[in-house]
C-alpha positions in Angstrom: -97.9 73.0 181.4 -95.8 75.2 179.0 -95.3 78.9 180.0 -93.7 81.5 177.7 -92.5 84.9 179.6 -92.8 87.8 176.9 -90.7 90.5 177.9 -87.5 91.4 179.7 -87.5 94.7 181.0 -85.0 94.9 183.7 -84.0 91.2 183.1 -86.8 90.2 185.2 -88.2 87.7 182.6 -84.7 86.1 182.0 -84.0 85.7 185.7 -87.8 84.2 186.3 -87.5 81.7 183.5 -83.8 80.6 184.5 -84.9 80.1 188.4 -88.1 78.1 186.7 -86.3 75.8 184.5 -83.5 75.1 187.6 -86.9 73.5 188.9 -87.7 71.8 185.5 -90.7 74.3 184.7 -91.3 74.1 180.9 -90.9 77.8 180.6 -89.3 80.1 177.5 -88.4 83.6 177.1 -89.6 86.0 174.4 -87.8 89.1 173.5 -86.9 91.4 170.3 -83.7 90.4 168.7 -80.8 93.0 169.3 -82.2 94.0 172.7 -80.5 97.2 174.7 -78.6 96.4 177.1 -80.8 96.6 180.0 -82.8 93.6 178.2 -80.5 91.8 177.2 -79.6 88.5 179.0 -76.2 88.1 177.4 -75.0 91.2 178.5 -76.6 90.8 182.3 -75.6 87.4 183.1 -72.0 86.7 183.1 -72.6 83.1 183.0 -73.6 83.2 179.7 -70.4 84.5 178.0 -72.8 86.2 175.4 -74.3 82.9 174.2 -77.9 82.8 174.6 -79.6 79.7 175.7 -82.0 77.8 173.4 -85.2 78.6 175.4 -84.9 82.4 174.5 -86.8 83.1 171.5 -86.7 86.1 169.4 -88.7 88.6 167.1 -87.8 90.7 164.7 -89.2 93.9 165.0 -88.3 95.7 161.9 -89.8 92.8 159.5 -92.9 92.5 157.9 -95.7 90.9 160.0 -94.1 90.6 163.8 -97.2 91.7 165.6 -98.6 88.7 164.0 -95.9 86.3 164.4 -95.5 87.4 167.9 -99.4 86.4 168.6 -98.6 83.1 166.5 -95.6 81.7 168.8 -97.6 83.0 172.0 -100.9 80.6 170.9 -98.4 77.7 170.9 -98.2 78.0 175.1 -100.6 77.2 177.9 -100.2 80.4 179.8 -98.2 84.1 178.9 -96.7 86.0 181.6 -96.0 89.6 179.7 -94.4 92.5 180.6 -95.5 96.2 179.0 -96.9 96.1 175.3 -96.3 92.4 175.2 -99.6 92.3 177.4 -101.9 93.7 174.6 -100.2 90.9 172.2 -100.8 88.2 174.9 -104.5 89.6 175.1 -104.9 89.0 171.2 -103.4 86.0 171.6 -106.4 84.7 173.9 -104.3 82.4 175.9 -104.5 82.9 179.7 -102.5 86.1 180.8 -100.4 86.9 184.0 -99.7 90.4 183.6 -96.3 92.0 185.7 -96.7 95.4 186.1 -92.9 96.8 185.5 -93.4 101.0 186.0 -94.6 103.1 182.9 -96.8 100.4 181.4 -99.2 101.0 184.5 -98.1 105.1 185.3 -98.4 106.2 181.5 -99.4 103.8 179.1 -102.5 102.5 180.7 -103.7 106.0 181.6 -102.9 107.2 178.1 -105.9 108.1 175.5 -104.2 106.5 172.7 -104.9 103.3 171.0 -102.5 101.6 173.0 -103.6 102.7 176.2 -107.0 101.7 175.4 -105.6 98.1 174.6 -103.4 97.8 177.5 -106.3 98.5 180.2 -108.2 96.3 178.3 -105.3 93.6 178.7 -105.1 94.3 181.8 -108.8 93.9 182.9 -108.8 90.4 180.9 -106.1 89.3 182.5 -106.3 86.1 184.8 -103.7 87.8 187.2 -101.9 91.2 187.4 -99.1 91.3 189.7 -97.6 94.4 191.7 -95.0 95.4 193.8 -95.7 98.6 195.1 -98.4 100.9 196.8 -97.9 103.3 194.1 -98.9 100.5 191.5 -101.9 99.2 194.2 -103.4 102.9 193.7 -103.4 103.0 190.0 -104.7 99.5 189.8 -107.6 100.3 191.8 -108.0 103.3 189.8 -108.6 101.4 186.7 -110.9 99.1 189.0 -108.8 96.1 188.4 -109.9 93.1 190.4 -107.7 90.5 189.6 -104.5 91.9 191.5 -102.0 90.0 193.6 -99.0 91.4 195.7 -96.1 89.6 194.4 -93.1 92.5 195.4 -90.2 92.0 192.7 -86.9 90.5 193.5 -83.4 91.0 193.6 -80.7 88.8 192.2 -79.2 88.4 196.2 -76.8 85.8 195.2 -75.5 88.2 192.3 -75.6 91.5 194.3 -74.1 90.9 197.2 -71.3 92.6 199.3 -67.6 92.3 197.8 -64.3 93.5 199.0 -63.7 95.6 196.0 -60.5 98.2 195.6 -61.7 101.4 195.2 -58.9 103.2 193.1 -59.0 106.8 192.6 -62.1 107.0 195.0 -60.0 105.9 197.9 -60.6 108.3 201.0 -63.6 109.3 199.5 -67.1 109.9 200.7 -68.7 108.7 197.5 -72.5 108.6 196.6 -73.4 106.3 193.5 -76.6 107.5 191.6 -77.3 104.8 189.1 -80.9 106.2 187.8 -81.3 107.4 184.4 -80.6 111.1 183.8 -84.3 111.9 183.6 -86.8 114.3 185.4 -89.0 111.4 186.9 -86.1 110.3 188.4 -85.2 114.1 190.1 -81.6 113.9 189.3 -81.6 117.6 189.8 -83.0 117.0 193.7 -80.1 115.1 194.2 -77.6 117.3 192.5 -78.6 120.2 194.6 -78.7 118.4 197.8 -75.1 117.3 197.3 -74.1 120.9 196.4 -75.2 121.8 199.7 -73.3 118.8 201.4 -70.2 119.3 200.0 -69.8 122.8 201.3 -68.8 121.1 204.2 -67.6 118.3 203.1 -65.2 118.8 199.9 -63.8 115.3 199.3 -67.2 113.9 198.6 -67.8 112.5 195.0 -71.1 112.1 192.9 -70.9 109.4 190.7 -74.0 109.5 188.1 -74.3 107.8 184.7 -74.4 109.5 181.8 -77.6 108.6 179.9 -81.1 109.7 179.4 -82.8 112.5 178.1 -81.9 115.0 180.5 -78.2 114.7 180.2 -77.5 117.9 179.3 -79.8 119.4 181.9 -77.8 117.6 184.8 -74.5 119.0 183.0 -75.6 122.5 182.8 -77.0 122.2 186.4 -73.4 120.8 188.0 -71.4 123.6 185.8 -73.5 126.2 187.5 -73.4 125.1 190.9 -69.6 124.8 190.1 -69.4 121.2 191.6 -67.7 119.5 188.7 -64.7 118.8 190.7 -66.9 116.8 193.0 -69.5 114.7 190.0 -67.9 112.0 188.4 -70.0 110.7 184.9 -69.6 107.3 183.8 -70.8 106.6 180.0 -74.0 104.3 180.3 -75.7 102.3 180.4 -73.9 99.5 182.6 -74.2 96.1 182.7 -74.7 93.7 186.0 -71.2 93.4 186.8 -70.3 97.1 186.8 -73.3 97.9 188.6 -72.5 95.8 191.4 -68.8 97.2 191.2 -69.7 100.6 191.6 -72.4 99.5 193.9 -69.4 98.1 196.4 -67.1 100.9 196.2 -69.8 103.0 197.0 -70.9 104.7 201.0 -74.7 105.5 199.5 -76.8 104.7 196.8 -79.1 107.4 195.8 -81.8 106.4 193.5 -85.0 108.5 192.6 -87.0 111.5 194.4 -90.3 111.7 192.2 -91.8 108.5 192.2 -92.3 107.1 195.8 -91.5 103.8 195.3 -88.2 101.4 195.5 -87.1 100.4 191.9 -84.5 97.8 190.6 -81.6 100.0 191.8 -83.0 100.2 195.2 -83.3 96.3 195.5 -79.7 95.6 194.1 -78.2 98.7 196.6 -80.2 96.7 199.6 -78.4 93.5 198.2 -75.0 94.8 198.1 -75.4 96.1 201.7 -75.5 99.7 201.2 -77.6 102.5 202.6 -80.3 103.4 199.9 -81.2 107.1 200.0 -84.7 107.7 198.0 -88.3 108.7 198.0 -90.6 106.1 199.1 -94.0 105.8 200.7 -93.5 104.5 204.1 -97.0 104.2 205.3 -97.6 102.1 202.1 -94.4 100.0 202.1 -95.3 99.1 206.2 -98.8 98.2 205.2 -98.0 96.2 202.1 -94.9 94.2 203.7 -96.1 94.2 207.4 -93.0 96.4 208.2 -91.2 99.4 207.2 -88.0 98.7 204.8 -84.7 100.0 206.3 -84.5 102.6 204.0 -83.3 106.4 204.2 -86.1 108.6 203.0 -85.8 111.9 201.1 -88.1 114.2 198.8 -86.0 117.4 198.5 -82.7 118.9 198.3 -82.7 120.1 201.9 -83.5 116.6 203.2 -81.0 115.0 201.0 -78.5 117.4 202.6 -79.7 116.3 206.1 -79.3 112.5 205.3 -76.1 112.8 203.8 -74.8 114.3 206.9 -76.7 111.6 208.9 -75.1 108.7 206.4 -71.6 110.5 207.1 -71.1 107.9 210.2 -69.7 104.9 208.9 -71.2 102.6 211.9 -74.7 103.8 210.7 -73.9 103.2 207.1 -73.1 99.3 208.4 -75.9 98.9 210.7 -78.4 100.4 208.1 -77.0 98.0 205.3 -76.7 95.2 207.2 -80.4 95.7 207.5 -80.9 96.4 204.3 -79.3 93.1 202.9 -81.8 91.1 205.7 -84.5 92.9 204.1 -83.7 92.3 200.4 -83.2 88.6 201.4 -86.5 88.3 203.4 -88.9 90.1 201.0 -87.0 90.1 197.5 -85.7 86.4 197.2 -85.8 85.1 193.5 -86.1 81.6 195.1 -89.4 82.6 197.0 -90.5 84.8 194.4 -90.2 81.7 191.7 -92.3 79.6 194.2 -95.3 82.0 194.2 -95.1 82.6 190.8 -95.5 79.0 190.0 -98.3 78.4 192.8 -99.8 81.6 190.6 -99.7 79.8 187.0 -100.8 75.9 188.6 -103.5 78.2 190.1 -104.9 80.0 187.1 -104.5 76.6 185.1 -106.6 75.1 187.5 -108.9 78.1 187.3 -108.9 78.5 190.8 -110.6 81.5 192.2 -107.9 84.4 192.6 -108.9 84.8 196.1 -107.6 81.5 196.5 -104.4 82.3 194.6 -103.8 84.8 197.1 -104.4 82.7 200.0 -102.1 80.1 199.1 -99.1 82.3 198.3 -99.0 83.4 202.3 -98.3 79.6 202.9 -95.1 79.8 200.7 -91.6 81.2 201.9 
């Protein structure tokens, strides 16, 4: 069994391949050369020391015939797991496909009227399995009438993202809210800023740390200035690598993610691993139905709810209790070790041509 993982959004492909290779699975990773920080294994895994392992395969997107070269590479493997537009190439490679939903690929691209959107829908429908993680993704796949879905929650690196005693430096004795999400309307940054502005009327020493990166950077800077809270807002130049993210998770009291799309993403999972209270918007009933229990996450959808939740989280004992439950949740539901075991069972079932319902049933036996 020779597997290719095509794509590395949020470093998912690299971590999956690394874990499976540690268990003697023959799997390679395919990604564009000169990847952005969030998709660059050498920038995300400090163990690599900026040297790529031999099983990472690159393609040159600016070269002529690069699309043909990707499909030529894919045809050398028995099965492809693919992300985003790599699903389209995998479809044309005519190899068995496992599609991993990662966000905008489903939310935007698969519903667009463009040729790429048409091909994305075709790729999803022809995939042997489409892996999803959230209630929102389940609803969108149902709208596309995708039948070959498998619920497999995305993982977090619980061994790397963990509680670490870290000096807080300039933020000592401050109530610190860390907002690592891109500055982009889809993240609801302005909702958080307005809620935080209300909060510091009674807690003037609180600090909001934001990563200054994204298409709405100027919008957020202007809003901070308009609300006259620049003394309480600290902008970091982004993007941050995994070591930097772990540092800021651990010096913070609360992690605030996003407030538009009702789901827990990669930032949320990492925050839970670091045993920090997570403040975000999510579908409580949907998560309870999929996971069998509600995640220990603080829900908020508007600036007044953010004000209320931050006031609640000022209590250190409350934060400690919620943080402990959050890490327990992450270890139970988002372990990379368990994820890789289930993924391998999916690969084997597909290559053995098992029915998708049988593959689903076998996953419930793996822990």
